[in-house]
N, C-alpha and C positions, 0 to 999 in steps of 0.2 A: 680595197684590203683583200688582203689572202686569208685562206681560210685559218693558218696559224696565227695572224693577227688578230683576226676576229675571236678567236679563241681566247688567246690573250686576252681581249678587251672586254670579253664576257666573264672571264673570272673577277677583273677589277667592277664589271657592272653590279656582280653579286654579292660584293662585299658593302653596294651602296644601296639607301633607301630609296633612292627616286634618281630620277634623269632630269635634268634641266637643261636649257637653253635660253635663259633669260636669268641675268645677273641680279636685275631688281624684285627678284624672287628668293624666300630663303634658300640658302645653299646647303645648310649643314648635311652635311653625310650624304652629297650626291654627285653623281657623274654627270662632268659639265661638257655640254657638247657647245662649241665653239660658231655657231651657223653664222654665213655671210648674210647681210642684208642687201639692199641697192646702195646704200649710202656708206655701210660702215663694213669692217672687217672685224668677225667675229674674235680672233686670237687674241686682238687687244683688249678683249675683258676677260679672257681667261686669267691672268694673275688676279684680278677683283674677285675671281668665283673660287680661286683656292684661297684667298686670304679669309672671304663669310666662309670658307666652310668647307667647299665643297674637296671630295676625297681625291678626285681625279682630273683632269681635263681632256678633252679631244681636243686637237689645234692640227691646223694646215702650214704650220711654220714650223719647218724641221729647226731654224735653228733656235727657235723658244722651245721646244720639247728637249734638244738636245740640255739646255741649260738645268733640267731637272728631270730625268726619265722616268723616276718613281712617281710623279706626280702627273707629267704630261705624257699623253698618249698621243704619235703623228698619224695623221691620216691626211693622203692628199686631198681629199673630198670628204668633208666634214658630214655633210647631208648624207652622200651615199652611205659614208660608216653608220651613220644612224639606223637608215634602213637596214643595212647587211645584220645590224645587229640586232633588231627588229624581227627579221627572218630567222636568225639562229635561234631565240629565243622561242619565236614560233614554233619553233621544231623541238624545242624541250618539252611544250606541252603536249605532246603526243595527240592523243584522239579526244583530245578537250573539242567538243564543237565551239567553230567560232562564226556567229550568225552575223552577215554583211547587210548592209542598209545601204541601197542609193535612191535617187527617183529626182524628178525635176520639183516636187513638192511636196511637202509633208515627213520629209525622212526625218526631220529631228524629231517631233511631234511623235511618230512612228518607234521612234528607237525609245524615247522617256516609256512611253506605254509597255515596250515589250519588257523592257528592265521593269517596269512593274509588275506585269505578270509573271514572267518567269522568275522573280526574286520571290514569287509565292511559294516555290518549291526547290529553287536551287541559288548559289551563292554566284550572283552574277557580274563581271564586271563590264564597266560600258563606258562607250566615248562621255566624256564631260566636255559640256558648252559646244563649243562650235570646232573640235579639234579632229576636222573633218578630210583634212588637206594631207599633201606630201609630207610634213611635218607632223601634221598632228594624229595620222595613223599609225605610223611607227612608235610614237611618244604612248599613244593608247596602248597598243599590244606591249610595251614595256611594263606597263603597270599590270597585267595578269601573274597572278602568282598561282602555281599550280596547288601549292597549298591552301592556297585561301579562296580559290574559284572553282568552279564546276563549270562556266560559260561562258563566253563573251561575245558582247553586241559589239560590232564596230560600224560606226555611221560612216560614209565615203562621200563626200562632196565632189563635184570634177565640173568645168566650165571648157573643156577640151577633148578631142577625140583621143582614147590612148591613157585618158589619165586613171581608169576606174580599172582597167586590165594592169596596170603599174602596180598600184596598191595591192590586188590579188596576189602579185608574186610574190611580195614578202609578209601578205598578210595571211593566204591560205585559207581562205575561210571552206567550211564543210556547208554551209546554208547562206543561201541568198535571195532577198527579196526587195525590188525594185517598186516604189511606190505606185508610180506613174509615168508617164512621157508628158511633156507639156514645153510650153515655149518659155523654157528658162536660159540662160548663157546663149540665146543665139550667133551672139557674135562668134563668140570662142567654137564651138559646135560648128557654125554653116548653116544653121535653118533644120527644123523639126527633123527631117532626116536625119541628121547628124547627133542633134540629141537622142533620138533611137537608138542609132548604131552604137554611140558613146556609152550610155546605159547599159545596153543588153552585155556591155562586155561581161558584165559578171555573171550574167546565165551562161554565154558563152565558155567562161572560166571554168563554171561549175558542172556543166554538162560535159566537159572533155574529160574531168577528173571524177566522174561518178558522184557530184555532190546532188543536194538536194536544192529546188526553188519553190519561194510560194508567188502565185501566179495572181494579181488581181485581173479576174475575169473582165469586173466593169472597165478596165481601160481598153480601148480597141485595138491598142497595139501589142499589149503583152502574152495575150495568148496565142498569137504567132511566133514571137520571139520568145518563150518557154516553151515552145513547142518541141524542138529537137531534145531538152532535157530529158531524159528518162526519168528521174526522179521528179516527180512534179507534184506538188499540192496545190489545191486550187481554193479560191474565196472571192466574194461572198456569194454566187449567184446560188438557185436553189438545188441544181445539179452538181455544185461543186464539191468540193472534198469538204470543205467547212461552211456551210450557207450562212449567213446572217440576213437580218429584215431588220431594214429601218422602219421606225415607226414615226417619228416625230424628229424633226430636226431643229425647233426651239419650243422654248427657251435654249433647253441641252439636248443632245441629241439622244433620243428613247430607242432602243430595239431591242432585239431577239439573238440569243445565238444559236448556232446549231443544232441544240439540244431542247431550244424554248426558253433557256432562261433569260429572263430579262434583265436590262442592264440600264440606268439611268445614269448617263453620264456628266461630267460637269465642264465639256466643252460644247462648243455650240457648231451649226453648221453640217451642210450635208456633207461637205468633203470631208470633215472629221467621220464621219460614219466609216469610212475606209481606211482609215488610219488603227482605227479601234477594233475593224472586222480584222485586219493585217494582223493588228498582236492577239486576237482571240486566236486565229487559225495557227498561228508560229505555237503559242500556249498550249492549244491542244496537241499539236503533231509533240511536244518534247512531255506531252503526259500530265501539264496543269491540271486540276479537276475544274470543271467549267462552273461552280461554285465560288472557285478561289479567282479564276479568269474574271467572271462578272465583278466580284467585290475589289479585284485591283483596278479593271476599267473605272467603276465609279467614284474610286477615290482620287482617281487622277486628278490635279489642280494643275492646270497651266499655270506659270508666273515668269514667264519667257517671252513676252510681247507676242504671243503665237494664239490667237484663238481665243483671249483672254475674254471674260464678262466681266466688265467694271461698271459698279454701280455710282454714280458724282453725288455730288452735296445738292447739284442742281437737278435733280429727279431724271438725269441722262443714263440711257443704257449704252454704253461703249462696247462695241465687240474691238478690241486691241490686238490687230494683227499685223502690226508694224516692222516686225521683225525683218521682211524680204516679200518681195513683189515682183511677179512677171506677168505676160496677159494670161496664161492659165490659170495662176492663182487669183488674180485679180477678178477673172468670169467668176470663177465659182464663191469669191467671197460677195460680188455685188449678188448674184443668184441669191445666197443664204438669206442677206438683208431683205431682199424684195420677197421672199416665201417667209419673212419672221409674221406674226400676229401683229396686226397694228395698220394704223392709217401709213398710207404711203408717203403722205405729206406731211408728217412728224418722223421721218427717215431723212438720217444726214448723211452723206458720201464725202467723207476727209481724205482725199487720195492725193500719193505723192508718186514723183518719178519713179519708170520704171527702168532700172540700168543694163548694161551689159547686151542691148538688144542689136548693136552696130546698126547697120546699113536699117535694117527694117524697125528701126525704132519709131520713126515719123508715123511708118505705116500702122505700128501696132496701137500706137498711142491715137491716132485716128479713128482705130476699131473701137478701142476704149469708149471713147467720146460717143460714137453709135450705138454702144450698146447700153451706153449710161441713158442717151435719149431716150431709149425705149421704156423705161423704167419712169416709174411717176414720184420719184423722189423729192420732197420738197426743199431740199437744198443739196448743193452739188459743189463740193469746196476741192479745187486741184491744186495744186502747190509743185512747183519746179518749172525748168524751163522747157522740158520736154511735154509736159502737161498741157501747153498752147496750142498743142496739136488735136487734145481733146475737148475743147472750149464747143459748148454748142449756145444757143442762145438762153439764157435764164440760168447758166453756170457760170459761179466767180471764179476768175485766176486769178493767183498770185504768182509772181517770178519769186518769191524767197520765201523760206519759212517765216522769216521774221514780219514780213508785212501778212502773211496770215493770222500771224498771232496777232499781229494790232487790230486787225478785223475784229477777230475773235472775241478781242478785250472790249470792243464797243458794241458787240453785237452776240453775247454768250445765249448757247442754245440750252433751253430749259426743257425737260421732259420729253427728250427726245429721243432715237434708237441711232447709233450713229457710229459709224463703220470708218476705221481709221487703218488705212493701210497704203504701204510705199517701200520701196526700195529701202535697204539698213542704211545707206549714205545718208538717205534723208532724214531717219531721226524723228520720225513725226509724232512717235510715244511723247519726245519734251513738249508738246501741247495739249497733254492729259491737263495741266493744271487750269485749263481755261476752258474745261468742258464741263 
């Protein structure tokens, strides 16, 4: 759309209470974008959006738009129009800091922690749920209000190169954090080097524009990727800008902040120490007092299938980390289970397929099996087609989740420490009622 067309659209946006892309949601006072899907044309739903209370609808159907120019806005590409509107809005926010977060693992947890820490001093808008893609990022930007917010935290997910850079073009972040570089979305990125190249697009964008990056020096690749950026904040090493010390990883993370302030968090696992340390570093950079940082980190209680510690009626202590999985996060979670106090024979690994690994899937699942074989867990339960490659003597494999549920119903574990982890599509959290 032309600049004048975007300006006209922005004037309509300012009359609306929110932006919508789904007619199943309330539409009162919204600006509706009729986005197309693989099997539907968004414009077909635009009349329904207006009937349900949307003030305006953006459609790619010129004939439909001509029937009511007061209510319809024509755009040849409605997704592009949404992104262009987000950029226009971003530029109205002036110097407001926008902190972008990406990474292979932990970005959503880190985003939630960042929001908790920064909210101790600022009015913060942040990515809700998993709105971290080419639709979610512009939608998040359009929820930022200069009169209501001082700072924004925007999560950016990606599964191929060029994606993070495209988000930066309309989010125009001022600060950036990459949680880590791991074996996630290998199919789309084309291997681990492709992951590093894709995720580091955030650092390259900020480096070229005088932005600030937060560098996790515990990740072998990130110091080098962050080195070209003049404005670098480092964590959590002893000689970094904001050091942090891990005291214990189980049953919860216990740590000290850069000034010695102790933190007893509600989340478990050494891998979460780095997420906590990242939030502390960003908070300190923005002037949040260390006592407030510690209080925010201690108060954070995960409820989204990410590193939740759940105690069940059968006296099981379940590490519910079933939101997603890849080889890097699986290895970290297994190491965390192994490091927990207690007999290894009382530990159970209930793991599901890792998706989006492409040609590397069989190799990575085999490697996972080798890693599990090095542990001494009492029970290893593997669920899914690809997990057949991880099977070793003594392991149990179930082709489907239904088969796993049947076995668990007949063999309910009791008094065990259980790790539940798999890719989102596996939905292993639905087995919690059997644990």
